[in-house]
C-alpha positions in Angstrom: 69.7 129.5 164.3 68.1 126.1 164.1 64.7 127.6 163.6 66.0 129.9 160.8 67.6 127.0 159.0 64.5 124.8 159.5 62.8 123.6 156.4 59.5 124.6 157.9 60.6 128.2 158.1 62.0 128.2 154.6 58.8 126.6 153.2 56.6 129.1 155.2 58.6 132.1 153.9 58.4 130.7 150.4 54.6 130.3 150.7 54.3 133.8 152.1 56.3 135.3 149.2 54.4 133.3 146.6 50.9 134.0 148.1 51.8 137.7 148.8 52.9 138.2 145.2 49.8 136.4 143.9 47.5 138.5 146.1 49.1 141.8 145.1 48.9 140.9 141.4 45.2 139.8 141.9 44.4 143.1 143.7 45.9 145.3 141.1 44.2 143.3 138.4 40.8 143.6 140.0 41.2 147.4 140.7 42.2 148.0 137.1 39.2 146.0 135.9 36.8 148.0 138.2 38.3 151.3 137.1 38.0 150.4 133.5 34.4 149.3 134.0 33.4 152.6 135.8 35.1 154.6 133.0 33.2 152.6 130.4 29.9 153.3 132.3 30.6 157.0 132.6 31.5 157.1 128.9 28.2 155.3 128.0 26.2 157.9 129.9 28.1 160.7 128.2 27.4 159.2 124.8 23.7 158.9 125.5 23.4 162.4 126.9 25.3 163.9 123.9 23.2 162.0 121.4 19.9 163.3 122.9 21.3 166.8 123.3 22.7 166.9 119.8 19.3 166.0 118.4 17.7 168.8 120.4 20.3 171.4 119.6 20.3 171.0 115.8 16.9 172.7 115.1 17.6 175.3 117.8 20.8 176.3 116.1 19.2 176.4 112.7 16.5 178.7 114.2 19.2 180.8 116.0 17.3 180.5 119.2 20.2 181.1 121.6 18.1 181.5 124.7 16.7 178.0 124.4 20.1 176.7 123.5 21.5 178.1 126.7 18.6 176.7 128.7 19.1 173.3 127.2 22.9 173.4 127.9 22.3 174.4 131.5 19.6 171.7 131.9 22.0 169.0 130.6 24.9 170.3 132.7 22.8 169.7 135.8 23.2 165.9 135.4 25.1 164.5 138.4 27.9 162.9 136.3 28.5 166.1 134.2 30.7 168.7 135.6 30.3 171.2 132.7 29.1 171.3 129.1 30.0 173.7 126.3 28.7 174.3 122.8 31.6 175.5 120.6 31.3 176.7 116.9 33.9 176.4 114.2 35.6 179.7 115.1 36.3 178.3 118.6 33.6 180.6 120.1 31.6 179.2 123.1 28.0 179.6 122.0 26.6 178.2 125.3 28.0 176.9 128.6 26.8 175.4 131.8 29.7 176.9 133.7 30.3 180.6 132.7 33.2 180.8 135.2 35.5 178.4 133.3 34.8 179.6 129.8 38.3 181.0 129.4 39.9 177.7 130.3 38.1 175.8 127.6 39.3 177.5 124.4 41.5 176.0 121.8 40.8 172.5 123.0 42.8 169.9 120.9 39.9 167.3 120.8 37.5 170.0 119.5 39.9 170.9 116.7 40.3 167.3 115.7 36.5 166.9 115.5 36.3 169.8 113.0 39.5 168.8 111.1 39.0 165.1 110.7 35.1 165.0 110.7 35.2 162.5 113.7 32.2 161.1 115.5 33.8 161.3 118.9 37.0 162.3 120.8 38.0 161.4 124.3 40.7 163.0 126.5 41.4 161.8 130.0 43.9 162.3 132.8 44.1 161.5 136.5 42.2 164.9 137.1 39.5 165.0 134.5 37.6 163.0 131.8 36.3 164.9 128.7 34.5 163.9 125.5 33.6 165.8 122.4 30.8 165.1 119.9 29.9 166.8 116.5 26.7 168.7 116.0 25.4 168.7 112.4 22.9 171.5 111.3 21.6 172.7 108.0 23.4 176.0 108.3 26.8 174.5 107.5 29.1 176.1 104.9 28.5 174.4 101.5 32.2 175.1 100.5 33.5 173.2 103.6 34.5 169.5 103.5 32.6 168.9 106.8 29.0 169.3 107.7 29.9 169.8 111.4 29.0 173.4 112.5 29.4 173.0 116.3 31.0 170.6 118.8 29.4 169.6 122.1 32.2 169.4 124.7 31.4 167.5 128.0 33.6 167.6 131.1 32.6 164.6 133.2 32.9 164.2 137.0 35.4 161.5 138.3 34.9 162.0 142.1 32.2 159.3 142.4 34.3 156.9 140.5 37.3 157.5 142.8 35.2 157.0 145.9 33.8 153.7 144.6 37.4 152.6 143.8 38.7 153.5 147.3 35.8 151.7 149.0 36.3 148.6 146.9 40.1 148.6 147.5 39.7 148.5 151.2 37.3 145.6 151.1 39.3 143.7 148.6 42.5 144.0 150.6 40.8 142.6 153.7 39.4 139.7 151.7 42.8 139.0 150.1 44.5 139.0 153.5 42.0 136.5 154.9 42.3 134.2 151.9 46.0 134.5 152.0 46.3 133.5 155.7 44.0 130.5 155.1 46.0 129.3 152.1 49.3 129.7 153.9 48.1 127.7 156.9 46.7 125.0 154.6 50.0 124.9 152.6 52.1 124.6 155.7 49.9 121.7 157.0 50.1 120.0 153.6 53.9 120.4 153.5 54.2 118.9 157.0 52.2 115.8 156.2 53.3 115.3 152.6 57.0 116.2 152.9 58.3 117.1 156.3 57.1 114.1 158.2 58.7 111.5 155.8 61.9 113.7 155.6 62.1 113.7 159.4 62.0 109.9 159.3 64.7 109.9 156.6 66.8 112.3 158.7 66.5 110.1 161.8 67.5 107.0 159.8 70.6 108.8 158.4 71.6 109.9 161.8 71.6 106.3 163.1 73.7 105.3 160.1 76.1 108.1 160.4 76.5 107.9 164.2 76.3 104.2 164.9 77.2 102.7 161.5 73.9 100.7 161.4 73.9 100.2 157.6 71.0 97.7 157.8 68.5 100.5 158.7 65.7 101.1 156.2 62.6 103.2 155.9 59.1 101.7 155.5 57.7 103.3 152.3 54.1 103.1 151.1 54.2 106.1 148.8 54.5 106.0 145.0 55.2 109.7 144.4 58.6 111.3 143.8 59.4 111.3 147.5 58.5 107.6 147.7 60.8 106.9 144.8 63.6 108.9 146.5 63.1 106.9 149.7 63.1 103.6 147.9 66.4 104.6 146.2 67.7 105.6 149.6 66.9 102.1 151.0 68.6 100.5 148.0 71.7 102.7 148.5 71.9 101.8 152.1 71.7 98.1 151.3 74.4 98.5 148.7 76.6 100.4 151.1 76.1 97.7 153.7 77.0 95.0 151.2 80.1 97.0 150.0 81.2 97.7 153.5 81.1 94.0 154.4 82.9 93.1 151.1 85.5 95.9 151.9 86.0 94.5 155.4 86.6 91.0 154.0 88.9 92.4 151.3 90.8 94.3 154.0 91.1 91.1 156.0 92.4 89.2 153.0 94.8 92.0 152.2 96.2 91.9 155.8 96.5 88.1 155.5 98.2 88.3 152.1 100.6 91.0 153.3 101.4 89.0 156.4 101.9 85.8 154.4 104.1 87.5 151.8 105.9 89.5 154.4 105.3 92.6 152.3 105.4 96.2 153.6 102.6 98.5 152.6 103.1 102.2 152.0 100.5 105.0 151.2 102.0 108.2 149.8 100.2 111.6 149.7 102.0 113.1 146.8 100.9 116.7 147.4 102.0 116.8 151.1 104.8 114.3 150.9 103.4 112.4 153.9 103.8 108.6 153.7 102.0 106.1 155.9 103.5 102.6 156.1 102.6 99.5 158.1 104.8 97.9 160.7 106.3 95.3 158.3 107.6 98.1 156.1 109.8 99.3 159.0 110.7 96.0 160.6 112.0 94.4 157.4 114.8 97.1 157.6 115.2 96.7 161.4 113.5 99.9 162.3 110.6 100.6 164.7 107.5 102.7 163.7 108.9 105.7 165.5 112.4 105.5 164.1 111.5 106.9 160.7 109.8 110.1 159.9 106.6 109.5 157.9 107.7 111.5 154.9 108.9 110.5 151.4 112.3 112.2 152.1 113.0 109.4 154.7 112.7 106.8 152.0 114.9 108.8 149.7 117.6 109.0 152.4 117.6 105.2 152.7 118.1 104.6 149.0 121.5 103.3 147.8 123.4 106.1 145.9 124.0 103.8 142.9 120.3 103.0 142.7 118.8 106.5 143.3 119.0 107.9 139.7 117.5 104.7 138.2 114.7 104.5 140.7 113.8 108.1 140.5 113.7 107.9 136.7 111.3 104.9 136.9 109.1 106.7 139.5 108.9 109.8 137.4 108.0 107.8 134.3 105.0 106.3 136.2 103.9 109.5 137.8 103.9 111.2 134.4 101.7 108.5 133.0 104.3 107.0 130.6 104.3 103.7 132.5 101.2 101.9 133.9 103.1 100.5 136.9 106.1 101.6 139.0 108.4 98.7 139.9 112.0 98.7 140.7 114.6 96.6 142.5 116.5 98.8 145.0 118.8 98.6 147.9 117.7 100.3 151.2 119.9 101.0 154.2 119.0 98.9 157.3 119.3 100.0 160.9 122.5 97.9 161.3 124.1 99.8 158.3 123.7 96.7 156.0 121.9 96.9 152.6 118.8 94.9 151.7 117.4 94.4 148.2 113.8 95.5 148.1 111.2 95.0 145.3 109.3 98.3 145.3 106.0 98.2 143.5 103.4 101.0 143.4 100.7 102.7 141.4 99.0 106.1 141.3 95.4 105.6 142.6 94.2 109.2 142.5 94.8 112.2 140.3 93.5 115.7 140.4 91.5 117.5 137.7 94.7 118.5 135.9 96.0 114.9 135.8 98.6 115.4 138.5 99.1 112.5 141.0 97.5 112.9 144.4 97.8 109.5 146.0 100.0 106.5 145.4 99.9 103.0 147.0 102.6 100.3 146.9 104.4 97.5 148.6 108.0 96.6 149.7 109.1 92.9 149.4 112.5 91.7 150.7 114.3 90.0 147.8 117.7 89.8 149.3 117.7 86.0 149.3 116.6 85.9 145.7 119.4 88.3 144.7 121.9 86.1 146.5 120.7 83.1 144.6 120.8 85.1 141.3 124.4 86.1 142.0 125.3 82.4 142.6 123.5 81.4 139.4 125.4 84.1 137.5 128.7 82.7 138.7 127.6 79.2 137.7 126.5 80.6 134.3 129.9 82.2 133.8 131.7 79.0 134.7 129.4 77.1 132.4 130.0 79.6 129.6 133.7 79.1 130.1 133.3 75.3 130.0 131.2 75.6 126.8 133.8 77.8 125.2 136.6 75.3 126.0 134.5 72.4 124.8 133.5 74.4 121.6 137.2 75.0 120.9 137.9 71.3 121.2 134.9 70.5 118.9 136.0 73.2 116.4 139.5 71.7 116.4 138.1 68.2 115.9 135.8 69.5 113.1 138.7 71.3 111.5 140.8 68.1 111.5 137.8 66.2 110.0 137.2 68.8 107.4 140.9 68.8 106.5 140.8 65.1 106.0 137.7 65.5 103.9 139.5 68.2 101.9 142.5 65.9 101.4 140.1 63.2 100.3 138.4 65.6 98.0 141.7 66.7 96.6 142.7 63.0 96.1 139.4 62.5 94.3 140.1 65.6 92.2 143.6 64.3 91.4 142.2 60.9 90.4 139.8 62.6 88.1 142.6 64.7 86.6 144.8 61.6 86.1 141.8 59.7 84.6 141.2 62.6 82.2 145.0 62.7 81.3 144.9 58.9 80.7 141.8 59.4 78.4 143.7 62.1 76.6 147.0 60.1 76.3 145.4 57.0 74.9 144.4 58.7 71.5 147.9 60.1 71.3 149.4 56.5 71.5 146.9 55.2 69.0 147.9 58.0 66.7 151.6 57.3 67.0 151.0 53.6 66.3 149.0 54.5 63.2 151.8 56.7 62.1 154.3 53.8 62.6 152.0 51.4 60.7 151.4 53.8 57.8 152.0 52.9 54.0 154.7 55.5 53.5 157.7 53.1 53.8 156.7 50.7 50.8 156.0 53.7 48.7 159.4 55.1 49.4 161.1 51.7 48.6 159.2 51.5 45.3 160.1 55.0 44.5 163.8 54.2 45.1 163.6 51.2 42.7 162.0 53.4 40.1 164.8 56.0 40.6 167.5 53.2 40.2 166.0 51.9 36.9 165.7 55.5 35.6 169.3 56.1 36.6 170.4 53.0 34.7 168.9 54.4 31.5 169.8 58.0 32.0 171.6 58.0 28.6 168.5 57.0 26.7 166.0 58.2 29.3 163.6 59.9 26.9 163.4 56.8 24.6 163.1 54.5 27.7 160.1 56.3 29.2 158.3 56.7 25.9 159.0 53.6 24.0 160.1 50.9 26.4 157.1 49.1 28.0 159.0 48.9 31.3 159.9 52.6 31.3 156.4 53.7 30.3 155.0 51.7 33.3 157.5 53.2 35.7 156.5 56.7 34.6 152.8 55.9 35.1 153.5 54.3 38.5 155.5 57.2 39.7 152.6 59.6 39.0 150.2 57.4 41.0 152.9 57.0 43.7 153.1 60.8 44.0 149.3 61.0 44.5 149.4 58.3 47.2 152.2 60.0 49.0 150.3 63.3 49.0 147.2 61.5 50.4 149.3 59.7 53.1 150.8 63.1 54.0 147.4 64.6 54.5 146.3 61.6 56.7 149.5 62.0 58.8 148.9 65.7 59.2 145.4 64.9 60.5 146.7 62.4 63.0 149.4 64.8 64.1 146.8 67.5 64.7 144.7 65.1 66.8 147.8 64.2 68.8 148.6 67.9 69.3 145.1 68.6 70.5 145.3 65.8 73.0 148.6 67.0 74.2 147.1 70.5 74.5 144.2 69.1 76.5 146.7 67.3 78.8 148.5 70.6 79.3 145.2 72.3 80.2 144.3 69.6 82.7 147.7 69.7 84.2 147.4 73.5 84.5 144.0 73.1 86.3 145.6 70.5 88.5 148.4 72.9 89.4 145.9 75.7 89.9 143.9 73.7 92.4 146.8 71.8 93.9 146.6 71.2 97.7 148.3 73.8 99.9 149.1 73.9 103.5 147.0 76.9 104.6 144.7 78.1 101.8 143.8 81.8 102.0 140.6 83.4 100.7 140.9 85.3 97.4 138.6 87.2 95.1 137.2 84.8 92.6 135.0 84.9 89.5 132.3 82.4 90.0 131.8 81.8 86.2 135.4 81.0 85.7 135.3 78.5 88.6 132.2 76.8 87.1 133.9 76.7 83.6 136.9 75.0 85.1 134.8 72.5 87.0 132.9 71.6 83.8 136.1 71.3 81.9 137.4 68.7 84.5 134.2 66.7 84.1 134.0 67.2 80.3 135.2 63.6 79.5 132.8 62.0 82.0 129.9 64.0 80.6 130.8 63.1 77.1 131.2 59.4 77.7 127.7 59.3 79.3 126.1 61.2 76.5 124.9 63.9 78.9 123.7 67.2 77.4 125.2 70.2 79.2 123.3 73.5 79.3 125.1 76.5 80.7 123.3 79.7 81.7 126.0 81.9 83.3 124.9 85.4 84.1 127.3 88.1 82.9 128.9 90.8 85.0 128.7 88.9 88.2 130.6 90.7 91.0 133.8 89.2 92.6 133.6 87.8 96.1 136.1 86.3 98.5 136.3 82.5 98.9 138.8 79.6 99.4 139.0 78.8 95.7 140.2 75.2 95.9 137.7 74.1 98.5 134.9 75.8 96.6 136.1 74.1 93.4 135.8 70.7 95.1 132.2 71.5 96.2 131.1 72.4 92.6 132.9 69.3 91.1 131.3 67.1 93.8 127.7 68.3 92.8 128.4 67.8 89.1 129.7 64.3 89.7 126.6 63.5 91.9 124.4 64.7 89.0 126.2 62.4 86.7 125.8 59.5 89.1 122.1 60.3 89.6 121.6 60.2 85.8 123.2 56.8 85.6 120.6 55.6 88.1 117.8 56.9 85.9 118.8 55.6 82.4 115.2 55.4 81.1 114.6 59.1 81.4 115.5 61.1 78.3 117.1 63.3 77.5 120.0 63.0 79.9 120.7 66.6 80.8 122.6 68.7 83.4 121.9 72.5 83.6 124.4 74.8 85.4 123.4 78.4 86.0 124.8 81.4 87.9 122.9 84.4 89.1 123.0 87.6 91.1 120.0 89.1 92.9 119.5 92.2 95.1 118.1 92.2 98.6 118.5 90.1 101.7 115.4 87.9 101.6 115.3 84.2 100.6 112.6 84.6 98.0 114.7 82.9 95.3 115.1 79.8 97.4 111.4 79.8 98.3 110.4 80.1 94.6 112.9 77.6 93.2 110.2 75.4 91.7 108.7 78.4 89.8 110.8 78.3 86.6 109.4 81.5 85.3 110.6 83.3 88.5 114.1 81.8 88.0 114.2 83.0 84.4 113.0 86.5 85.2 115.4 86.7 88.2 118.4 85.5 86.1 117.5 87.8 83.2 117.2 90.7 85.6 120.7 89.9 86.9 122.0 90.4 83.3 120.5 93.9 83.2 121.9 94.9 86.6 125.6 94.0 86.1 128.3 94.4 83.4 129.9 91.9 81.1 131.8 89.2 83.0 134.8 89.6 80.8 135.4 93.2 82.0 138.6 93.9 83.9 138.8 93.8 87.7 138.8 97.6 87.9 135.7 97.8 85.9 133.8 95.1 87.9 130.9 96.2 90.1 131.6 96.1 93.8 128.3 95.2 95.6 127.7 96.0 99.2 124.7 93.7 99.4 122.8 91.1 97.4 123.2 87.4 96.7 125.3 85.4 94.3 124.6 81.8 93.6 124.9 78.6 91.5 122.1 76.3 90.5 122.9 72.8 89.3 119.9 70.7 88.1 119.7 67.3 86.5 117.3 64.8 85.1 118.5 62.0 87.4 116.9 59.7 89.9 115.8 62.6 92.2 115.3 62.6 95.9 112.3 61.3 97.8 110.5 64.1 99.7 111.0 62.5 103.2 114.8 62.3 102.5 115.4 65.9 101.3 115.6 67.3 104.9 118.3 64.6 105.8 120.3 64.5 102.6 123.1 66.7 104.0 123.4 64.9 107.3 126.6 63.1 108.1 126.5 59.4 107.1 123.3 59.7 104.9 123.9 58.4 101.3 121.7 56.9 98.6 124.7 55.3 96.9 126.1 53.2 99.7 129.1 55.6 100.2 130.3 57.1 103.5 127.8 60.0 103.1 130.5 62.5 104.0 130.6 64.4 100.7 127.3 66.3 100.9 127.8 66.9 104.6 131.2 68.5 103.8 129.7 70.6 101.1 127.0 72.0 103.4 129.5 72.6 106.2 131.8 74.5 103.8 128.9 76.6 102.4 127.5 77.5 105.8 130.9 78.2 107.2 131.2 80.9 104.6 127.8 82.4 105.5 126.0 80.7 102.6 122.9 78.6 102.2 122.6 75.2 100.5 119.2 73.8 99.5 118.1 70.8 97.4 114.8 70.6 95.5 113.1 67.6 94.0 109.6 66.6 93.1 110.3 63.0 94.1 111.9 59.8 93.0 112.8 59.7 89.3 111.9 63.4 88.7 115.4 64.9 88.8 116.8 67.3 91.4 118.3 70.8 91.7 120.9 72.1 94.1 121.3 75.8 94.9 124.4 77.3 96.5 123.8 81.0 97.5 126.1 83.5 99.3 125.2 86.9 100.7 127.7 89.3 99.4 127.8 91.7 102.4 129.1 88.8 104.5 132.4 88.8 102.5 135.2 91.2 103.1 
């Protein structure tokens, strides 16, 4: 069997097949060439003989000398390469023949007919048994009406026996020569194969046996060749060197892995997914208290050790990794120990081999005991819960303190609001008192006394009243004075009416202020209610109207129509708005050189949940477009409650800007902090305002380009945060 599978045998058989095929093809080719050459020579002899005979026959046929014709045919038929010769006329009659015994066999010959029909110069017909040629004979006795001048055809039947003998003799010699050459070439080929290929391959085989049997990866082959086999052997030497290097590196890596596993106290497992077999190291088993022989090396053994509460979760994670949904498999699971206790294990693994269909074949992983860590985490969780409870209790205390502080601030704000109301009432009552004093000090009393005197004098002269008022100088003067007195009384009445109207207006204003004061009077527990923000702003401006007027401040209102209702503690919100308007007045007092003194109050509504409005506050064109858009999206603010839009989302806000002293850039982020004030006050007002706004899920921002450049405050609330 070894000889059969030897490369020598295979190479020899291949050479034999190749050389045998080449020899056979060469032999057939040479024999065909020789046969063709013999046939060509035979045909040349026939052509020459026919040419000479045709020249000799033409005059004999014209002279009708049939005896000489027969003699000439017989003489020509005696040539050694001619088997028989016939002279045939147009009527297919054999005029002369060298073989009278076969005359009957040579009638109606196809090649003879074709010579006559097509006026051909020559026709050849050959088979394995005979070789025949036909040539035309032209004489003067042809039929003038015929299209051909051929009167007879010379038909030659040639001998092929000599040709076949020559071919047989040559074939024998040629076969012997080919066999000799073939044997020599095969022997030379085998020798060349041995020295060129087999000898180096044997060296390569011996080297590979040493590597395979003894693991001697440092073996190499001395190569001095530069052909393909030399290149192959050089690559083999390089491959062996790389394998040796990788083997050493793998051994070092294995050593490091063993050290790392030993240091980390990790158990290693190797799972054959297709068979279910699992190989694990000793640490895998001992961390659970088992020996290597206590657990069957199958994946089902691990499944039996899994805690029932962890099994579904772990299998789900494992399946997610096996199917390729997750790059790594890692779970924390409880495994049953030999002493029936449970240990927490960090199980980490990864598929390292898949088949052609993508199905997992092999998976590697580790087990690490995390029981101690889990115990610490449980203790930390208990501490966290205790800390959360402490934080909640402390938060409740802080919230209580903050509520008390805010209530004090609210009371202070209400006191401030009451002081403003009383101040405005005082300002309104003063003109009423002045008016009353003017009414007391009016000229109506002297006029009445003089009118009484005039009446008394007229009464004394009632008998001669006509003569007295027309002729008596005193009576005439009284009549004139009474006319002027009536005019003065009418003027005084008009003046008094004007004073009374002013007093009535002042009294009405006092009534309005008192109504506002009652509307925003302090209560024990204020409840949220649906408010109209524009009405609240109008009331705040009305409270501050006297203060604005005394300072000569121009008030510009830009209140968007159709704003939706939203829920708010009205009194507290009122204090916030009044506080910001008052601050704007104070800021203008600190910047008297800037003209005009102006406060602008605007309300708006915008859709969406972003803070783009606050971010673009300094862009006045954006504010105008946004505010104009709010007019087109809502109904008129004077509509009834049932007709008002109910918004599920969006923002509603107030913008209060002034031309006052402004806020420095570095102070804007601290302006709402507790205790920060630019006026020397307690600094609690703005802090309270921001706390109130943020407590109601709102935002409060201040914008200013710097000192002396005015400021703007924006209060904005998200509607879907209100019930």
